C-alpha positions in Angstrom: 15.4 -21.9 -4.5 16.1 -19.0 -6.8 19.6 -17.7 -6.0 18.8 -13.9 -7.1 16.0 -13.7 -4.8 18.1 -15.3 -2.0 20.9 -13.0 -2.8 18.3 -10.0 -2.7 17.0 -10.9 0.3 20.7 -11.3 2.0 21.6 -7.6 0.9 18.4 -6.3 1.9 19.0 -8.5 5.5 22.5 -6.7 5.5 21.5 -3.2 4.5 18.7 -3.4 7.3 21.2 -4.5 9.8 23.4 -1.6 8.6 20.6 1.2 8.9 19.6 -0.5 12.5 23.2 -0.3 13.6 23.2 3.4 12.3 20.3 4.5 14.2 22.0 2.8 17.5 25.4 4.6 16.6 24.6 8.0 15.3 23.1 9.3 18.7 26.6 8.7 20.0 27.4 12.1 18.4 25.2 13.9 20.0 27.1 13.0 23.4 23.9 11.2 24.2 22.6 14.2 25.3 18.8 14.0 25.3 18.0 17.9 24.5 20.8 17.9 21.6 19.4 14.4 20.4 15.9 15.7 20.7 17.1 18.7 18.3 18.9 16.5 15.9 16.9 13.6 15.6 20.0 11.3 14.7 17.8 7.8 14.9 15.5 9.4 12.1 18.0 9.5 9.4 18.8 6.0 9.1 15.2 4.8 9.6 13.7 7.1 6.6 16.8 6.2 4.1 16.3 2.4 5.3 12.5 3.3 4.0 13.5 4.6 0.8 16.3 2.1 0.1 14.8 -1.2 0.9 11.0 -0.5 1.1 7.9 -0.2 3.6 8.4 -3.4 5.1 11.9 -3.4 6.1 11.8 0.4 7.1 8.7 -0.3 9.4 10.9 -3.1 11.0 14.1 -1.1 11.4 11.9 1.9 12.6 10.4 -0.3 15.3 13.4 -1.8 16.7 16.0 0.8 16.6 14.6 2.8 19.6 13.5 0.1 21.5 17.1 -1.7 20.9 18.9 1.3 21.6 17.3 1.6 25.1 18.1 -1.7 26.0 21.8 -1.3 25.2 22.6 2.0 26.6 19.6 3.4 28.2 18.9 6.0 25.9 16.4 6.8 25.2 14.4 5.9 28.4 12.0 3.2 27.2 8.9 4.4 28.5 7.6 6.7 27.2 10.3 8.0 24.9 11.4 5.0 23.2 8.0 3.5 23.1 6.6 6.3 21.3 9.5 6.8 19.1 9.3 2.9 18.0 5.5 4.2 16.7 7.2 7.2 15.1 10.3 5.9 13.5 7.9 2.7 12.1 5.9 5.4 10.5 8.6 6.5 9.0 10.0 4.0 7.2 6.9 2.4 6.5 5.6 5.6 4.6 8.9 6.5 3.1 9.4 3.0 1.8 5.8 2.4 0.3 5.0 6.0 -1.2 8.8 6.0 -2.8 7.6 2.4 -4.2 4.6 4.0 -5.8 6.2 7.0 -6.8 5.8 7.7 -10.7 9.3 9.2 -10.9 12.4 9.1 -8.9 13.0 12.9 -9.3 14.1 14.9 -6.5 10.5 16.7 -6.1 9.0 13.0 -5.4 11.7 12.4 -2.9 10.8 15.8 -1.1 7.2 14.7 -1.5 7.4 11.5 0.1 10.2 12.7 2.7 7.4 15.5 4.1 4.6 13.1 4.2 6.6 10.5 6.0 7.9 13.1 8.2 4.3 14.5 9.0 2.8 11.1 9.4 5.6 10.2 11.9 5.4 13.3 13.9 1.4 12.6 14.2 1.8 9.1 14.9 4.3 9.9 17.5 1.9 12.8 19.3 -0.8 10.0 19.2 1.3 7.6 20.8 2.2 10.4 23.4 -1.0 11.4 23.9 -2.4 7.7 24.9 0.6 6.9 27.0 0.1 10.3 29.1 -3.6 8.9 29.8 -2.3 5.6 30.7 0.0 7.8 33.4 -2.8 9.7 34.5 -1.0 13.0 33.3 -1.9 15.0 30.3 0.1 15.7 26.9 -1.5 19.4 25.8 -1.1 20.5 22.3 1.6 22.9 23.4 3.7 19.4 24.1 3.0 18.3 20.7 4.2 21.1 19.1 7.2 21.1 21.2 8.5 17.9 20.7 7.5 17.4 17.6 8.1 20.7 15.4 9.6 23.1 17.4 12.5 21.4 19.4 13.0 19.2 16.2 13.7 22.1 14.1 17.5 21.6 13.7 16.8 17.6 12.9 14.0 18.1 10.6 16.1 20.7 8.2 19.3 18.2 8.5 16.8 15.4 7.2 15.6 17.9 4.4 18.8 18.2 3.2 20.6 15.1 3.7 18.1 12.3 2.6 17.6 13.9 -0.6 21.6 14.5 -1.0 22.0 10.8 0.0 19.2 9.2 -2.3 20.3 11.5 -5.3 24.2 9.9 -5.0 22.8 6.5 -4.5 20.8 6.8 -7.3 23.7 8.2 -9.4 26.0 5.1 -8.5 23.3 2.7 -9.3 22.5 1.4 -5.7 18.8 2.4 -6.2 16.7 2.5 -9.4 
């Protein structure tokens, strides 16, 4: 077995566990208050970073597991429909950010923003589709106004935080040699 490949796999596993732990712990900064958590989206940051740093498959796995594990461990967010819809959303964030960033011809700030915005839009669309399907299963409705409120309007502070913090963190990681 190739020692370098094993070391790389071990490093990726440890970093994925770190991103997962951050996704579980960061919402405590919002005091587990759902309204504040919905605004700041603290689970989104580590999942997006995981996709950028480790790639799409790792980002997908961490994104899918984080809200479900957090729901099981601390009861927030509630499993159905919130954590389940978030699992689809965050898995999309991790997958899209990882796949697109790996395919970017340059690792510039503009590439980071292009990938980040694409991942954020894709994740929110997937979240809306998941909530719509679950609303149909619950014989309730999920109108466009509920999608816009949950995906965009309520989350504006979190969207701004993601647009500021993720490029800053990725640029710092690139400068220190943690990322190519």
